[in-house]
C-alpha positions as CSV (number, residue, x, y, z in Angstrom):
1,M,13.3,-47.4,5.4
2,T,14.6,-44.2,7.0
3,T,17.6,-42.5,5.8
4,Q,19.6,-41.0,8.6
5,F,21.6,-37.9,8.1
6,T,24.1,-37.6,11.0
7,F,26.4,-34.8,11.7
8,A,28.9,-34.6,14.5
9,K,27.7,-32.0,17.0
10,L,30.1,-29.1,16.7
11,T,29.9,-25.9,18.6
12,L,32.1,-23.0,17.6
13,L,32.3,-19.9,19.6
14,L,33.2,-17.1,17.4
15,G,33.1,-13.9,19.3
16,S,29.4,-13.7,20.4
17,I,28.1,-16.0,17.7
18,I,27.5,-19.7,18.4
19,L,27.1,-22.1,15.5
20,T,25.8,-25.5,16.3
21,A,25.4,-28.4,13.8
22,I,23.0,-31.2,14.8
23,S,21.7,-34.4,13.3
24,C,18.3,-34.7,11.5
25,S,16.4,-37.2,9.4
26,K,13.8,-37.1,6.6
27,E,11.2,-38.0,9.2
28,D,11.7,-34.6,10.8
29,I,10.7,-32.7,7.6
30,V,7.0,-31.6,7.7
31,K,5.3,-31.8,4.3
32,P,2.4,-29.4,3.4
33,A,-1.0,-31.1,3.2
34,P,-2.3,-31.6,-0.4
35,V,-4.8,-29.0,-1.6
36,D,-8.3,-30.4,-2.3
37,N,-9.4,-28.4,-5.4
38,N,-13.0,-29.6,-4.9
39,S,-13.2,-27.8,-1.5
40,I,-12.5,-24.3,-2.9
41,I,-15.7,-22.2,-2.7
42,T,-15.8,-19.0,-4.9
43,K,-18.0,-16.2,-3.6
44,A,-19.9,-14.2,-6.2
45,Q,-21.4,-10.7,-5.7
46,F,-22.4,-7.7,-7.8
47,Y,-19.9,-4.9,-8.0
48,T,-22.6,-2.4,-7.1
49,E,-26.2,-2.6,-5.7
50,A,-27.5,0.4,-7.7
51,I,-27.2,1.1,-11.4
52,E,-28.7,3.9,-13.5
53,I,-29.0,4.0,-17.3
54,E,-30.5,6.7,-19.5
55,E,-32.6,6.0,-22.5
56,G,-31.1,6.3,-25.9
57,F,-29.5,2.9,-26.7
58,K,-27.0,3.3,-23.8
59,S,-25.2,0.2,-22.7
60,Y,-23.9,-0.9,-19.3
61,D,-21.8,-3.9,-18.3
62,V,-23.0,-5.4,-15.1
63,D,-20.0,-6.9,-13.3
64,I,-20.1,-9.8,-10.9
65,L,-16.9,-10.2,-8.8
66,L,-15.5,-13.6,-8.0
67,S,-13.3,-14.3,-5.0
68,P,-11.2,-16.4,-4.7
69,K,-10.8,-17.2,-8.4
70,P,-12.6,-20.4,-9.4
71,N,-10.3,-23.3,-10.1
72,K,-12.8,-24.9,-12.5
73,A,-15.6,-23.8,-14.9
74,G,-19.1,-23.2,-13.8
75,T,-22.2,-21.0,-14.2
76,I,-24.0,-18.1,-12.5
77,T,-27.7,-17.6,-12.7
78,V,-29.2,-14.1,-12.5
79,I,-32.9,-13.5,-12.2
80,L,-34.3,-10.3,-13.9
81,E,-37.5,-9.0,-12.4
82,D,-39.2,-6.1,-14.2
83,L,-40.6,-3.4,-11.9
84,E,-42.5,-0.1,-12.4
85,S,-43.6,-0.7,-16.0
86,A,-40.2,-1.9,-17.3
87,V,-40.7,-4.3,-20.2
88,Y,-38.0,-6.5,-21.6
89,Q,-37.3,-6.0,-25.4
90,Q,-39.4,-2.8,-25.2
91,D,-37.4,-0.7,-22.7
92,Y,-34.2,-2.8,-22.6
93,I,-32.4,-5.9,-23.8
94,T,-29.6,-8.0,-22.3
95,I,-26.6,-9.8,-23.8
96,P,-26.7,-12.7,-23.3
97,G,-30.5,-12.8,-23.7
98,K,-33.0,-13.4,-21.0
99,E,-34.9,-16.7,-21.0
100,D,-37.6,-17.7,-18.6
101,G,-36.8,-14.6,-16.6
102,K,-33.1,-15.6,-16.2
103,I,-29.7,-15.1,-17.6
104,I,-27.1,-17.9,-17.4
105,L,-23.5,-16.8,-17.3
106,S,-20.5,-19.0,-18.0
107,V,-17.6,-18.8,-15.6
108,Q,-14.1,-19.8,-16.7
109,P,-11.3,-21.1,-14.4
110,G,-9.2,-18.3,-13.0
111,S,-11.7,-15.5,-13.7
112,E,-11.8,-12.5,-11.4
113,K,-15.2,-11.4,-12.6
114,V,-18.0,-12.2,-15.1
115,S,-20.2,-9.7,-16.8
116,F,-23.4,-9.3,-18.9
117,R,-24.6,-6.2,-20.8
118,I,-27.8,-4.3,-20.5
119,M,-28.8,-1.9,-23.3
120,S,-31.6,0.7,-23.0
121,A,-34.1,1.4,-25.8
122,D,-35.3,4.9,-26.8
123,D,-38.7,6.5,-27.5
124,D,-40.3,9.9,-27.7
125,L,-42.5,9.4,-24.7
126,H,-42.2,11.0,-21.3
127,N,-41.7,8.1,-18.9
128,Q,-41.3,7.8,-15.2
129,P,-38.2,5.9,-14.1
130,R,-38.5,2.2,-14.6
131,S,-36.6,-0.4,-12.6
132,I,-35.3,-3.9,-13.0
133,K,-34.2,-6.0,-10.0
134,L,-31.2,-8.3,-10.6
135,T,-30.8,-11.2,-8.2
136,M,-28.3,-14.0,-8.2
137,E,-29.5,-17.5,-7.3
138,Q,-27.5,-20.7,-6.6
139,S,-26.8,-22.5,-9.8
140,A,-25.9,-26.1,-10.4
141,S,-22.2,-25.1,-9.8
142,A,-21.9,-25.8,-6.1
143,H,-18.4,-24.4,-6.0
144,I,-19.7,-20.9,-6.9
145,K,-21.8,-19.4,-4.1
146,P,-23.7,-16.0,-4.3
147,E,-22.8,-14.1,-1.1
148,G,-22.7,-10.4,-0.1
149,K,-24.2,-8.1,-2.8
150,I,-26.5,-10.8,-4.4
151,S,-29.0,-8.2,-5.6
152,S,-28.7,-5.0,-7.6
153,L,-31.4,-2.5,-8.7
154,L,-31.1,-1.1,-12.2
155,T,-33.1,2.1,-13.1
156,L,-33.9,3.3,-16.6
157,L,-34.1,7.1,-16.7
158,D,-36.1,9.1,-19.3
159,N,-34.1,11.2,-21.7
160,E,-37.0,13.5,-22.9
161,N,-36.1,16.9,-21.6
162,Y,-38.8,18.8,-23.4
163,S,-42.5,19.4,-22.9
164,K,-45.3,18.9,-25.4
165,I,-47.6,21.8,-26.2
166,G,-51.2,21.6,-27.2
167,F,-54.4,23.7,-27.2
168,V,-56.9,22.9,-24.5
169,E,-59.8,23.7,-27.0
170,S,-59.7,22.7,-30.7
171,R,-62.3,25.3,-31.6
172,S,-63.5,28.6,-30.0
173,W,-65.1,31.9,-30.8
174,V,-65.5,35.5,-29.6
175,Y,-68.0,38.3,-30.4
176,E,-66.3,41.4,-31.9
177,N,-67.9,43.6,-29.3
178,E,-66.3,41.6,-26.4
179,Q,-63.4,44.0,-25.8
180,S,-61.9,41.8,-23.1
181,G,-61.2,39.3,-25.8
182,K,-60.9,35.5,-25.7
183,E,-58.3,33.8,-23.6
184,V,-56.7,30.9,-25.3
185,T,-55.1,28.2,-23.1
186,L,-52.2,26.0,-23.9
187,K,-51.4,22.8,-22.0
188,I,-47.8,21.9,-21.2
189,E,-47.0,18.3,-20.6
190,P,-45.0,17.5,-18.5
191,A,-44.6,20.8,-16.6
192,A,-41.9,23.1,-18.1
193,K,-38.5,22.0,-17.0
194,G,-37.1,25.5,-17.3
195,N,-37.9,29.0,-18.4
196,G,-38.7,29.5,-22.1
197,Y,-41.3,30.5,-24.6
198,I,-43.9,29.2,-27.1
199,D,-44.3,30.7,-30.5
200,I,-47.8,30.6,-32.0
201,D,-48.2,31.0,-35.7
202,I,-51.4,32.9,-36.7
203,N,-53.1,32.0,-39.9
204,M,-54.7,35.3,-41.0
205,N,-57.2,33.5,-43.3
206,G,-58.1,36.7,-45.1
207,V,-58.3,38.9,-42.1
208,V,-56.0,41.8,-41.2
209,Y,-54.2,42.0,-38.0
210,G,-54.8,45.3,-36.2
211,Q,-58.0,46.0,-38.2
212,Q,-60.1,43.1,-37.3
213,F,-58.3,41.6,-34.3
214,T,-55.2,42.0,-32.1
215,T,-53.5,39.7,-29.6
216,L,-52.0,40.0,-26.2
217,P,-49.0,39.7,-26.3
218,A,-48.9,41.4,-29.6
219,A,-48.0,39.4,-32.7
220,I,-44.7,40.1,-34.5
221,N,-44.3,38.9,-38.1
222,G,-47.4,36.7,-37.8
223,K,-46.3,35.0,-34.5
224,V,-47.4,35.5,-30.9
225,R,-44.6,34.6,-28.4
226,V,-45.9,33.4,-25.0
227,M,-43.4,33.3,-22.2
228,V,-43.2,30.2,-20.0
229,K,-41.7,29.9,-16.5
230,Q,-40.3,26.7,-15.0
231,G,-43.0,24.5,-13.5
232,Q,-45.8,25.9,-15.6
233,Q,-48.4,23.4,-16.8
234,T,-50.4,25.9,-18.8
235,A,-49.8,29.1,-20.7
236,T,-52.3,31.7,-22.1
237,F,-52.6,34.5,-24.6
238,K,-55.6,36.6,-25.7
239,V,-57.3,37.2,-29.1
240,I,-59.0,40.6,-29.0
241,P,-61.6,41.5,-31.7
242,V,-61.9,44.9,-33.2
243,N,-65.6,46.1,-33.4
244,D,-66.1,47.7,-36.8
245,Y,-69.9,47.7,-36.6
246,F,-70.1,45.7,-39.9
247,M,-71.7,42.3,-40.3
248,S,-68.9,39.9,-40.9
249,S,-67.6,36.5,-39.9
250,T,-63.9,35.9,-39.7
251,K,-61.8,32.9,-38.8
252,I,-58.2,32.9,-37.5
């Protein structure tokens, strides 16, 4: 049954404005098509394609953007691939945890993004940068589709900014008539990151500095200070014996 709304056609001329009333019916009203919620596809992508985290229990929230907002719950699957010596639970952990090389993230209706956390470990080793490749794959939730930035490279950076020092030789000797002395070499690993110095403590062990031996550079208060420049991998100083023409054996 059609309900007819009828109006007498009336035209009024008011100055330069014409008002006209016409008849219409419900059949003339266009209704919007119903929305099929099952047809909405949400695109998922990483916020950034490159992430850097320093060692030292630092944490970073990895964001995955969702557009348009999902109208129902679902999941996103992220594959974690360790590269360049990165080891899960040794160099880093994730929240939620990684299982079978993957993280499963729950998505709630109306969410603009979903996140997971990566936390770096810490050690006293000098490490090269280590990387983890993050890649989204299509999960069982067909209404959420990885598209755009579906991969992101996360790099773990070393936080050791110092060098380790050691003697190249654990034992050495020099004859007291060798006036050129004995050169002692120190190894610097990794190479010095800046200018600095190394202080060497001298154990006199019963000998007298200046009477039985000297050093170059000279010792002050029982210490030899060796200057180091940026980039050096070794440093040296000299132990110079004093020839007193007596039979003796001394250790330093």
